[in-house]
C-alpha positions in Angstrom: 0.0 0.1 0.0 1.3 3.4 -0.7 -0.5 5.4 1.4 -1.8 7.5 -1.5 -5.7 7.6 -3.0 -5.8 5.1 -5.6 -6.3 8.1 -8.5 -2.7 9.1 -7.1 -1.3 5.7 -7.5 -3.1 5.2 -11.1 -1.4 8.6 -12.2 1.9 8.3 -10.8 2.3 4.5 -12.4 1.5 5.8 -15.8 3.6 8.9 -15.4 6.4 6.2 -15.4 4.7 4.6 -18.1 4.1 1.5 -16.2 1.3 0.5 -17.5 0.5 -2.6 -16.0 1.1 -1.4 -12.5 -1.5 1.0 -13.2 -3.9 -1.5 -14.2 -3.4 -3.2 -10.8 -4.6 -0.3 -9.1 -7.8 -0.5 -11.4 -8.2 -4.4 -10.7 -7.6 -4.1 -7.2 -10.2 -1.5 -6.8 -12.7 -3.2 -8.6 -11.8 -6.4 -6.7 -13.4 -4.7 -3.7 -17.0 -5.2 -5.1 -16.8 -1.6 -6.5 -19.0 -0.6 -9.3 -17.3 0.5 -12.6 -18.6 4.1 -12.5 -17.1 4.4 -9.1 -14.1 3.4 -10.6 -14.4 6.7 -13.1 -15.3 8.8 -10.3 -13.2 7.7 -7.5 -9.9 7.1 -9.7 -9.9 7.7 -13.6 -11.8 11.1 -13.4 -9.4 12.8 -10.7 -6.5 11.1 -12.4 -7.3 12.9 -15.6 -7.6 16.0 -13.9 -4.6 15.8 -11.9 -3.0 15.0 -15.2 -3.9 18.1 -17.0 -3.2 20.0 -13.9 0.6 18.7 -14.1 0.5 19.5 -17.7 -0.8 22.9 -17.6 2.0 23.5 -14.8 4.7 22.0 -16.9 5.5 18.9 -14.8 4.9 16.5 -17.1 5.3 16.4 -21.1 2.2 16.6 -24.0 3.4 12.9 -24.1 2.5 11.8 -20.7 -0.4 13.4 -21.0 -1.5 11.6 -24.1 -0.1 8.4 -23.1 -2.3 8.7 -19.6 -5.4 9.8 -22.0 -4.7 6.7 -24.2 -4.3 4.2 -21.6 -7.6 5.5 -19.5 -9.7 5.0 -22.8 -8.2 1.4 -22.5 -9.2 1.0 -19.4 -12.8 2.3 -20.3 -13.7 -0.2 -22.7 -12.1 -3.1 -21.0 -13.9 -2.2 -17.4 -16.7 -0.2 -17.8 -20.2 -1.4 -17.8 -21.3 -3.6 -21.3 -24.8 -3.3 -20.7 -27.5 -1.8 -22.6 -30.8 -0.7 -21.0 -33.7 -3.2 -21.2 -35.8 -2.1 -24.0 -38.9 -2.5 -21.5 -37.4 -0.1 -19.1 -36.0 2.4 -21.5 -36.2 6.0 -20.3 -35.1 7.6 -22.8 -33.0 7.8 -26.2 -30.3 10.3 -26.8 -27.4 11.5 -28.8 -24.1 11.9 -27.0 -21.3 14.0 -28.9 -18.5 16.6 -27.9 -19.4 20.0 -29.8 -17.7 20.9 -32.8 -14.0 21.4 -32.7 -13.7 19.8 -29.0 -11.6 16.7 -29.4 -12.1 15.6 -25.5 -14.0 12.5 -25.7 -13.0 10.4 -22.4 -15.4 12.5 -20.1 -18.3 12.1 -22.4 -17.3 8.2 -22.6 -17.4 7.9 -19.1 -21.3 9.8 -19.3 -22.7 7.9 -21.7 -21.7 4.5 -19.8 -23.4 6.3 -16.7 -26.6 7.1 -18.8 -26.7 3.8 -20.1 -27.0 2.5 -16.5 -29.5 4.7 -15.7 -31.8 3.6 -18.6 -31.0 5.5 -21.6 -29.9 4.5 -24.9 -27.3 6.2 -26.1 -26.2 6.5 -29.8 -22.1 8.2 -29.4 -20.7 10.1 -32.0 -17.6 11.2 -30.5 -15.7 14.0 -31.6 -15.7 15.6 -35.0 -19.1 15.4 -35.8 -19.9 18.7 -38.3 -23.1 20.4 -36.3 -25.2 20.0 -39.7 -25.0 16.4 -39.2 -26.6 15.8 -36.0 -29.9 16.6 -36.2 -30.4 14.0 -39.1 -28.9 11.2 -36.7 -31.1 12.4 -33.8 -34.2 11.9 -36.6 -33.3 8.6 -37.5 -33.0 7.3 -34.3 -36.0 9.3 -32.8 -33.8 10.7 -30.1 -35.7 13.0 -27.6 -32.0 14.1 -26.0 -28.8 15.5 -27.3 -25.8 15.2 -24.6 -23.1 17.3 -25.2 -19.7 17.9 -23.9 -17.7 21.0 -23.8 -14.3 21.1 -22.2 -13.0 24.5 -23.7 -14.5 27.8 -23.2 -13.5 28.5 -26.6 -16.1 26.1 -27.9 -19.0 27.5 -26.2 -20.1 29.5 -29.0 -20.3 26.1 -31.0 -22.5 24.3 -28.2 -24.9 27.3 -28.5 -25.1 27.1 -32.2 -25.5 23.5 -32.1 -28.3 23.8 -29.9 -29.6 26.0 -31.7 -30.2 24.1 -34.7 -31.0 20.8 -33.1 -33.8 22.7 -31.5 -35.1 23.9 -34.5 -35.2 20.6 -36.2 -36.5 18.8 -33.2 -38.7 21.2 -31.1 -39.2 19.7 -27.8 -35.8 18.0 -27.4 -33.9 18.4 -24.4 -30.5 19.0 -24.0 -27.9 18.2 -21.5 -24.5 19.7 -21.7 -21.4 19.1 -19.5 -17.9 19.4 -19.0 -14.8 21.3 -17.7 -16.3 24.6 -19.5 -19.5 24.2 -17.4 -17.2 23.4 -14.3 -17.5 26.9 -12.5 -20.6 28.2 -14.0 -22.6 25.5 -14.9 -26.2 27.2 -14.3 -24.9 30.6 -15.9 -23.9 28.8 -18.9 -27.0 26.5 -19.2 -29.0 29.3 -18.9 -26.9 31.0 -21.8 -26.7 28.0 -24.5 -30.2 27.5 -23.9 -29.9 23.6 -22.2 -32.1 22.2 -19.7 -29.8 20.4 -17.8 -26.0 20.7 -17.2 -23.4 18.7 -15.0 -19.9 19.6 -14.0 -18.9 16.2 -13.8 -19.5 12.5 -13.5 -20.4 12.5 -10.2 -23.0 15.4 -10.8 -24.2 13.6 -13.8 -24.9 10.3 -11.6 -26.6 12.3 -8.8 -29.1 14.3 -11.1 -30.1 11.8 -13.9 -33.1 10.6 -12.1 -34.4 14.2 -11.8 -33.4 14.9 -15.1 -36.1 11.7 -16.4 -38.4 13.2 -13.9 -38.5 16.6 -15.2 -38.4 15.2 -18.8 -41.9 13.3 -17.9 -39.8 9.9 -18.4 -39.3 8.6 -14.6 -36.6 6.2 -14.4 -38.2 2.6 -15.5 -40.8 4.1 -17.7 -40.8 3.5 -21.7 -39.3 6.6 -23.3 -38.6 5.4 -26.8 
């Protein structure tokens, strides 16, 4: 035992490029009957935030930052929840993507898993999707929700434009926004963007999702597809 929180151990191993030791931290955490989503909130998300701070401070290189991010993507795919909502208990159908020009997908990957565990069918688009293409896919899958990730303040105008575009094409759609661009001024930015819901991090999404579904008239366990 190092005496550090698991996210610090995970980070310290990856800074040394010791992938195997970092995966051991993950496996040890999960062996204690932990939910994979707890792994996200307790280990992966704080490790990534710490990584970003260390990179901005010049304590690690951009190659270290990329390495930690790529290993974390592997962890999400390997250990994350693999379930899809039972069609009989679907609460909503959503399309999830980064706002145009935003390339940070890891936080969105975590949120998508949390939404699926909460009964939402999610069609994940990731990064680089042109804003004009999103309404068409929402029509195709009959999505009532759009979930957007925005990590940089510079991309907030792109988020606002995409939300307006989707609302024009699909009146009545519910829009949830999250990411580090909303961490300090979430409610203010939500109103400015014209979104229905906002959350600064994964823990908030997990906590707020039942209320979001109820506000949308789709309590968990109801059929919303």
